[in-house]
N, C-alpha and C positions, 0 to 999 in steps of 0.2 A: 503494499500500500504506499509505504513511504517512497519507494523507488518511483511509483508511478506519480506521486504527488511531486517528487523533484522534477521529473520530466515536464509535468505541467508548468511549473514555475519557470523552469528554463526556456520553455517554448515562449513564453510570454516576455523573458528578458531578452532573449537573442534574436527574435524575429522570425519571420515566415520560413526563411531558408532552413534554419535548425528545426523548425516545427515540422516541415515536410520530410526531413530526415528521420525524425523519431516516429513519424507516421508510416514509414515503411515497415516497421515492425508490428503496427497495430493497423491492419487493413480496415477500411470504412464498413460500418454496417449500414443497413437500410436507412437507418436514421442518423443524418448527419451531425457533426458536432455544432454546428450553427443552430440546427433544430433543438438540440440539447439545451445550449445556452438561452435560446428564446423561451424554451419551456421553462427553465430554471427562473429567469427573470420575471415571466409572467406569474408563476406561482407565489414568488416572494413579494411582488409588487402588489398582490391582491390584499396583503395585510393579515392574511389568515383567517380563521373563524374561531370563535371561543367555543370550548367544549360545553357540555351540560352544566358542569360545575362552576365555570367562569374562571377556573383557576389556570387554565392551560390555553394556549394558542395553536392551532393546528394549521399547518400548510400542507395541503393534499398535491400531489403529483408533482414534486420537484423532478422526478422521472416517471415516466409512464411505460406501461408494456400492454400488449394485446393478449387476449385469451380466448381460446375456442370454447364453446358451450360446455363440453364435457372435460375441460382441462382442470387440473389440480394444481392450485398455486400453493407454494411453501410461504407461509406467512410468518415473520419473525419480527423481532424488536431488538433494539440496542441502544446504549448509551454511546456517545461519540467515540469514546476510547475503546470500545469494543467492536467497531466496525471492522477490524482486521480479520474478523472470523467469516467475513462474507465470501472470501476467496475459497475456503473449504466447502461452504454450501454451493458455490456456483461449480465447483468441480464434480460433486456427487449429485447434484439435483439438476436434471436436464431440461425441466420445464420453467415456467414462469416463477419469479421470486419476488415478494413484496416485503419491504423492511420499513418499520416506522422507527425513526431515530428521535431520541430525547436529549435535547440540549438544556442542561440545567442553569447555564449562564450565558449572557449576551456572547461572550467570547466563544463559548462552545457552539452556538448557533452560527457565528461566522465560520468557524472551523468546519462545521458540518457542511456549509455551502461550499467551501473550497474544495473539500474532499469529494462531494457529490460531482462537482463540476470536473475535477481532476480525473477521477476513476472513469467516469462516463465518456470523457473526451479520449482517453487512451485505451479503454477495454472494450471491445465489441461486444462481449457478452453483457456487460453492464448496460450499454445502450440497447441491446436486443430483448433482454430477458428480466430485467429488474426495474420494478416500480419502487420508488422512494417517497416517503413523507417525513415531515419534520414537525415535532411537538416541542414547545417551549413554554416556560411560565408566561402567564397572560400579561406580565408587566414588561415583558421584552418583545421586541419585534425583530425578526431575522433580518440581517443586513444583506446587501447585494455582494457578490463575490469581490473580495479585495485582494490587494496585490502583494501582500506579505504576511507571514505568519508570526504571531507574538510567541506562540509556543507549540510544541508538539506533544500530546498526551502519551503516557505509556498505559498499557492494557490494565484495565481495572479489575477488581475483585467483585464478582457478582454485580449488584446494583448500587453499591455503596457511592454516594454522590458527593459526599464531603460538603454538602450544603444542608439546608433546612428545607429542601425541596423534595416532597414525596415522589418516587418514581411512579408514573401512572401506567403500570404494566398492562392491565386491562383495556385502558383506553387506546395504548398502542397496538395491543392484539387486534382490537375490533378495526382499527384504521387499517392495519395490514391486510386484513381479510376482506375489507370493504369490497362488494361488487363481485366477489368470487362466488361460483356456484359450489365447487368443491374445494376445501381448503384443509391443509395440515398446518396447524399453529404450533410452532416450536420455539424454544429459547435459542438465541443465536449461536450459543456455545455448544450445540449438539449437532451432530452430523448423521444424515440418513445413509441407510445402506445403498450400495451401487445399484442402479436399476429400479429403485423403488418408484420413481415417477413413471417410468415406461410401463412397469406392471399394473400401476394404479390405472393409468390411461387404458390399457388393454382390457381390464376388468370392467371398467365403467363403459367402455364402447361396445362390449359384448352383450351387456344386459342393463336393463333399466329397473332392476328389482331392489336396488340399494337405497330406495327411498325409505326412511324411517330406521336406517340402520347406521350406527357408528362403527366405523372400521377401525379397530384399535391397533396401533403399531406399538409393539412392545419396547419400552425404554431401558436403556442399561448406561452404566457409567464405567469409565476405564482409568487406570493409572495413567497419569500425565506422560509418564516416560514411554509408553507403548504407542506402536503405530496402530492408527484407526483400522479396524476390520473392514473389509470390503463386503464379504458375503456371509452367510450364516455359518458355514464351516469354520472360517476364521474365528468368528465371535464365539461359537460354541467351544473351540480349543482354549481360548483365553479364558472363557467362563468356568471350564472344568478345573483350571490351575488358579483361580482366584484373582486373575489379572483384570477380570471383567466381573461386575456384580449388578443386580437390579438397581435400577434408578432410585435414589434416595434411601438406599438400604441402610445406611449408617444414621439416618436421621428421622426416618418414618417409615418402617418396613410395611405396615399395613396400608400405607398410601399407594402402593403399587402391587400388594400381595394378590388382589384378585386376578391380574394377569395370568397367574399360575406359570410361573416360569419353568419349574421342573417338567411340567407337560410340554411346554413350548419347545424346549431344547431338545425333548426326545421325539418330536413329530418326524415322521419319515420325510426325507428330502424330495422336494418337488421342484419341477422347473417353472412352474406358473404360480403366480401370486393369487392367492384365494383366501376366504375366511376358513379358519380351521376349527373353531369351536365358540360357542356362545358363552358369554359370562353375564350372570345377573349384575346390575350395579348394586355396590354396597359401599356405605361411608366407611372410610374416607378416601375412596379409590380416586385417583388423579391420572386417568389415562390420557395419553396422546392419541388423537383420533383423526380420521378423514370423514367428513359428513357433508351432504349436499342439501340443497333446498332450503327450507325456512329453518335454518339452524339458529338458535338463540345467540344473541351476542353475550361477550362477557360483561358481567356486573362491573361497572367503572367506579363504584364506591370502593373496591377492594384495591388497595395501592401497596406498592413496595412488596414485601414478603409475607407469606402465611395466607392459607385458605383462599388463593386467588383462582388458580385453574380450576379447582372442583367447585368453585363458589361463582357459577354463572346462575343468575336469577332472573326471571323475565319480570321486570318492572318497566312497563311500557315496552321498548324494544330490547331489553337487556335480558340475558338468560344464562344459564350455567350448564355444566355436564349433568349434574343432578336433576336439572329440569328436563333434560333429554329423557332420562329414565321415568321420571313422573309423567312426562307426556307420551310415553309409550315407545320411545326409541329403544332399540336393542343393541347390546354390544357385541361385536364378533371379533375375535383376535385373528389377525393375519397370520399366515403360516411362516413366510419367509422374510418380509421386510422388518426393519428394526431402526431404532435410533440409538446413538451413543453420545453421552455427555462427555466432554473433555475434562477428565479428572474426577476423582472421587469427591463427593459432596461431604464436607467436614463442617462441624458446628463452629469450630474456631475461625472459619474463613469467612463467616458472615459479619456484617457491619454490626456495631455495638447496639444499635436500636431495633434489631430484629425482633427480640422478645416483646418489646413494648408494641411494635406493630402487630405481631401475631395476636397479642391480647385484644387489641382494638378490632382486628379483623374477625376474631372469634365471636365477638358481641354482634358484629354485622351478620356473621354467618347464622347465628341462632335467630335473628331478625329474618333473615332470608328465608329460612325454613318455615316461620310462621305465615309469610307472605305466600309461599308456594301452596300451602293448604288452602288459603283463600283462592288462589288463582285456579287450582284443580280440585275443586271440593268433591268431585265424583270419581277422581283417580284412585284406584285401590293401592297404588305405589306411594311410598313416602321415603324421604331421606333419612 
């Protein structure tokens, strides 16, 4: 990323001749750099739109991509200093990708626009396949692309911002998956298995029976020193020697236990991606899933850490994974595809405010469950 940014700054400093030289290494995509620049300027000049809480300003479509009706978009979110993970996602996910970027300060908002322009200018995959949106506190407005950097951030830990600004993870998730028919919403420091997008597309193209079904993608975490597994055989080998384990295994074992990892790793090998078995939803399961149609949005009241992915509740147009269960959705675990988080999740690596945020979100979660009873009085399912 820094190399691409450096090339972008050089092109501005040394003129068109040197710019043409660098572009020999980055062939143009169907969308030209001028189109990207115009699109970025238009999005920023709009002044953004306030979110429902009024706490955040949202800039949609700094970059845009096109999708086919049955396409599956990989939706993710990141703070500015974690955008370096995009390269790994682009390598593994062959379809469209949408990322919502959160800038906690005015300087970060400026840096985000520079990175957006630099990467899209010199990376054809970014121009062709990535949609990018920006969110910042409502008291800031994003600036136009500027001509020098004050600083370059180092990769951060989780979502610790070093400010008193809450990280609006569910707002960012909703923004990233906005307009998609089918979406897989993940954290930016996760990597999908090779061929997952192709397998999902083939499945969805062959049948329209997946309405009302959440297709669960099993999630794991790996020691940072290990190479990311590409396929299930590689993953299972690492799993058997303890180099890979279920996601959140050290922090919240019940949060992923219903996936039934022992059953999944022992499934017979197959060439085609398909649902292998049905799992009834149970609290506090936090599955990563692909679902299409009228999928409820994430409840944007839940911010930062704790009770966020499982806590999608339908209040007006907001929803949660538990509400999929109450509304009649079934959860089916895919046989071959998977996600891997970079590094084991450890309690000491979270920011100091995590416990207080969890307690606040637990109160919201209890409120949310009461709201679900009122929303679905005739449903036999409960959270």
